[in-house]
C-alpha positions as CSV (number, residue, x, y, z in Angstrom):
1,M,221.3,-84.5,-108.6
2,S,223.7,-82.7,-110.7
3,N,227.3,-83.9,-110.8
4,E,228.8,-80.5,-111.4
5,A,230.7,-78.8,-108.5
6,S,230.8,-74.8,-108.1
7,F,231.8,-71.9,-106.0
8,D,230.7,-68.2,-106.0
9,I,233.3,-65.4,-106.2
10,S,232.2,-62.3,-104.5
11,S,233.8,-59.2,-102.9
12,T,232.4,-57.9,-99.6
13,V,233.3,-55.8,-96.8
14,D,232.3,-56.7,-93.1
15,L,230.6,-53.4,-92.1
16,Q,230.6,-54.6,-88.5
17,E,234.3,-54.8,-88.6
18,V,234.6,-51.5,-90.3
19,D,232.2,-49.9,-87.5
20,N,234.4,-51.3,-84.9
21,A,237.6,-50.0,-86.5
22,V,235.9,-46.5,-86.7
23,Q,235.1,-46.6,-83.1
24,Q,238.6,-47.6,-82.1
25,V,240.1,-44.8,-84.3
26,M,237.7,-42.3,-82.6
27,K,238.8,-43.4,-79.1
28,E,242.3,-43.1,-80.0
29,I,241.9,-39.6,-81.5
30,Q,240.3,-38.5,-78.2
31,Q,243.1,-39.9,-76.2
32,R,246.2,-39.1,-78.3
33,F,248.2,-36.0,-77.3
34,D,248.8,-34.8,-80.9
35,F,245.0,-34.8,-81.8
36,K,244.0,-33.0,-78.6
37,G,241.7,-29.8,-79.4
38,T,241.5,-30.8,-83.2
39,A,238.5,-31.2,-85.3
40,C,239.6,-34.7,-86.5
41,R,236.9,-37.3,-86.8
42,V,235.8,-40.5,-88.7
43,A,232.3,-41.3,-89.5
44,R,230.6,-44.1,-91.5
45,D,227.4,-43.5,-93.7
46,E,225.6,-45.5,-96.4
47,Q,228.2,-44.5,-99.0
48,G,231.5,-45.3,-96.9
49,L,233.5,-43.3,-94.6
50,L,234.0,-39.6,-94.2
51,L,237.3,-38.2,-92.8
52,H,237.5,-34.8,-91.3
53,A,240.9,-33.1,-90.1
54,D,242.2,-29.6,-89.6
55,D,244.8,-30.0,-92.4
56,T,246.2,-32.4,-94.7
57,Y,249.0,-33.4,-92.4
58,K,246.4,-34.4,-89.8
59,L,244.1,-36.1,-92.4
60,K,247.1,-38.4,-93.3
61,A,247.7,-39.3,-89.7
62,V,243.9,-40.2,-89.4
63,V,244.1,-42.2,-92.8
64,D,247.3,-44.1,-91.4
65,L,245.4,-44.7,-88.0
66,L,242.3,-45.9,-89.7
67,E,244.1,-48.3,-92.1
68,S,246.1,-49.7,-89.2
69,K,242.9,-50.6,-87.3
70,L,241.1,-52.1,-90.5
71,V,244.2,-54.3,-91.2
72,R,244.1,-55.6,-87.5
73,R,240.4,-56.4,-88.0
74,K,241.2,-58.2,-91.3
75,V,239.3,-55.8,-93.5
76,S,241.0,-55.5,-96.9
77,L,242.3,-52.2,-97.9
78,K,241.7,-53.0,-101.5
79,A,238.0,-52.4,-100.8
80,M,238.7,-48.8,-100.1
81,V,238.6,-45.9,-102.7
82,Y,240.0,-42.7,-101.7
83,E,238.4,-39.6,-103.3
84,A,240.2,-36.2,-103.6
85,T,240.6,-34.2,-100.4
86,E,238.4,-31.2,-100.4
87,P,238.2,-28.0,-98.2
88,A,235.4,-27.9,-95.5
89,A,234.0,-25.2,-93.1
90,K,236.3,-23.4,-90.7
91,G,239.5,-24.2,-92.6
92,T,239.2,-27.9,-92.2
93,V,239.6,-30.6,-94.8
94,R,237.5,-33.7,-95.5
95,Q,237.9,-36.8,-97.6
96,R,235.3,-39.5,-98.6
97,V,236.3,-43.1,-98.7
98,T,234.0,-45.4,-100.5
99,L,233.7,-48.9,-99.7
100,Q,233.3,-51.2,-102.5
101,Q,230.8,-53.9,-102.1
102,G,230.2,-56.5,-104.7
103,I,232.2,-57.1,-108.1
104,S,231.4,-54.4,-110.8
105,A,230.5,-55.5,-114.4
106,D,233.9,-54.5,-115.8
107,K,235.8,-56.4,-113.1
108,A,233.5,-59.4,-113.6
109,K,234.3,-59.6,-117.2
110,E,237.9,-59.1,-116.5
111,I,237.8,-62.1,-113.9
112,S,235.9,-64.2,-116.3
113,K,238.3,-63.6,-119.1
114,V,241.1,-64.7,-116.8
115,I,239.2,-67.8,-115.9
116,R,238.7,-68.7,-119.5
117,G,242.5,-68.0,-120.3
118,L,243.5,-70.6,-117.7
119,G,242.6,-73.4,-120.0
120,F,240.4,-75.5,-117.4
121,K,237.1,-76.9,-118.4
122,V,235.1,-74.6,-116.1
123,T,232.3,-72.2,-116.9
124,A,232.0,-68.7,-115.4
125,Q,228.7,-67.1,-115.1
126,I,228.1,-63.4,-114.0
127,Q,225.2,-63.2,-111.6
128,G,224.8,-59.7,-110.5
129,D,227.6,-58.5,-108.3
130,Q,229.2,-62.1,-108.1
131,I,230.5,-64.8,-110.3
132,R,229.6,-68.5,-110.1
133,V,232.2,-70.9,-111.5
134,S,231.0,-74.4,-112.1
135,A,232.9,-77.5,-113.4
136,K,232.6,-81.2,-113.2
137,S,236.2,-81.7,-111.7
138,K,236.7,-80.4,-108.2
139,D,240.4,-80.1,-109.0
140,D,239.8,-77.8,-111.8
141,L,237.9,-75.5,-109.4
142,Q,240.7,-75.7,-106.9
143,A,243.1,-74.8,-109.5
144,V,241.0,-71.7,-110.6
145,M,240.8,-70.5,-107.0
146,Q,244.5,-70.7,-106.7
147,A,245.1,-69.1,-109.9
148,L,242.8,-66.2,-109.0
149,R,244.5,-65.9,-105.7
150,A,247.9,-65.3,-107.5
151,H,246.3,-63.0,-110.0
152,D,245.9,-59.4,-108.8
153,C,242.4,-58.2,-109.8
154,G,242.7,-55.0,-107.8
155,I,239.9,-56.2,-105.5
156,E,239.6,-58.6,-102.5
157,L,238.1,-61.9,-103.6
158,Q,236.2,-64.3,-101.5
159,F,235.2,-67.7,-102.5
160,D,231.8,-69.0,-101.2
161,N,229.4,-71.8,-101.5
162,Y,232.1,-74.3,-102.7
163,R,230.0,-77.5,-103.3
């Protein structure tokens, strides 16, 4: 048995919680007076979320509503990438919101560079869309986790499989 300890760094979004938040938003849109008779809606597909509204003002209200529901369900807003607003049919507007799953290659390189710059005796290996950090000392791993929590990487990081 190896005497090295390790953990994985990943960035995932709980899609079930996103679905629940979308359902809550749709329910509130149907019930709120300021949304009565409008074409406002939120739908989730494979790529992410698609927001529809009558105008940009209503779209901003839908975005605020969606973000509040996601925060309540502990879904990080860092995982959401908003694309440009575009016109849709019948004078409405729509906006695509992409949900980032996994760590991109560029972000993985940046995170490994940060880890190497900390000065601990740890090794970071990029494995697809996650990073495995291993070391002989569990204290070094704990220090790396704490340093990464303090460092803003632009994405939400989860630390899994700590052994």
